[in-house]
N, C-alpha and C positions, 0 to 999 in steps of 0.2 A: 833843588836838585833832587831828581827822582833816584831811587836806587835801582840797580841792575838786576832784573831778574833772573833766576837759575838758568833758563833756557838761553837768554842772550847772554849769560858767561859761558856756559857750554859751545854756543855760537862762535864766541870769541877765540875761544881755544881751537877750534876747527879752522877758522880763518887763520891763526898764528899757524897751525899745522900745515897749511895749504902753500904757506910761503916755502916750507923745505920738500913738501910732498905734495904736487897738484894732483896726485891721484887719491888723496886721502878722502875718505868715506863718510858722511854722516847719515845717519836715519833716526827717525823718531816715530814709533809705530804704536799700536794698539791691538791688542788680541783680547778676548775673553777670557782666556786662562790666564794670563800673564799680567794683564792690563798695559799700563804705559812702558815703554822701553825704548832708551837711548843709547847709541853707541857711535864713537868714531873708530875706523878701523883704517889700516894702511892702504887698504884697494877694497872695491866691493868683490863679495864672495864668489860671484859669477865670473871674475877676471882672475882671482887669486886664492882657491878654496884654504892656503897655507897662510892667510892674511893675519896680521898682528891685532888685536884689538887693544885700542890705546885708551879708551875710556867706555864704560858701560853703566848703566843704572836701570833702577825698574821702580814703580811706583803708582799709586792709585790716579795720579793727574801727572800731565806733562812736566810740571813744574817738580812735584816729588821725584819723577824720575830723573829729573836733571840735578835736583839736589842731591839724591843718592850717587849719581855719576861724579858730580865734583868731590864728594867726600871719598869715594874710591880712588878719585885720581890724585887729589892731594895727599893719600896716604900712600900710593904706589910712587908719587914724585920724592916723598921725604925718606933720606936714607935711615 
């Protein structure tokens, strides 16, 4: 059995969040200044500038960005 990648884990969280919020928004992006970024928001910024960011991360690769996002997400979910 193969281990799930960090990207797969982030996508699984997004899929779960879509069950309660069909507008939940996922993005994985690259820029030269910040490298890879991933986030999940309640809605796209264009639709709701006051959206809530539910998960976010940054890294040198998509996997690093997702790992960072998962670490931040786990910390925010722990009371």
